[in-house]
N, C-alpha and C positions, 0 to 999 in steps of 0.2 A: 265690429264687422259682423255681418250675418251670414257670411259664406256665399253671398251672391244670390240667395234665394228670395230676398225681400221680406220685410215684415219682422225680422228679428225673432226673439224667443216667444213673444206673445201668442202667435198662431199655434206654435207647437204646444205650448202649455195649455191653450184652450182645447186643442185636439186631444191631448192626453187626458185632460180632465173629463171631457165628454166620453172618451173611450172607457175610462175606468168606471165611471158612473153607469153607463149603459151596459157594458159587458158584465159588470158585477151584478147589476139588477137582473139581467137575463140568466146569468149563471146560477145565482142563488135560487131561482125558481126552477129552471130546467134540469139541472144536474141531480138534485134530490128526487125530482119526479121520475127521471129515467132510471135512477137507482132502484126506486120502489117498483117500477114496472118490470125491470129485469131481475131484481133480487141480488144483484152483485155489481160491483164497480167495474166499469169498462169505459173505453174511449169510443163512444158512438156518435151518432148524428147530432146529439145535443151540443157536443163540443164544436161541431162545425157551425151550428147556429150561434153559439157564443162568439166564436171568432168572426163570423160575418157581421154580427151586430157591433162588435168592438171596432172592426175596421171601418164600417160605415159611419159610426159615431165619431171616430177620429177624423175622418175626412170631412164630415159635416161641421164639426167643431172648428177644425183648422180653417176651412173656407169661410165660415161665419166670422171668426175673429179677424181673419185677414181682410175681409171686406169692411168690417167695422173700423179697423185701424188704418184704412186707406192704402193697403198694400195691394 
């Protein structure tokens, strides 16, 4: 059973994979850049950008796999 959401685990796995890849790629670039600009570690706008990219990538990956699997 898939909990009534349709598609089973494949869309979730696709979404998580896309989110990890995109969020990681953006984070690796933005977080050190912001640290160098500020001179100290902090939770600034770069983390909001990482979170937004991660969420968008999850949604895009989830929907893409769901369409490809016929869900």
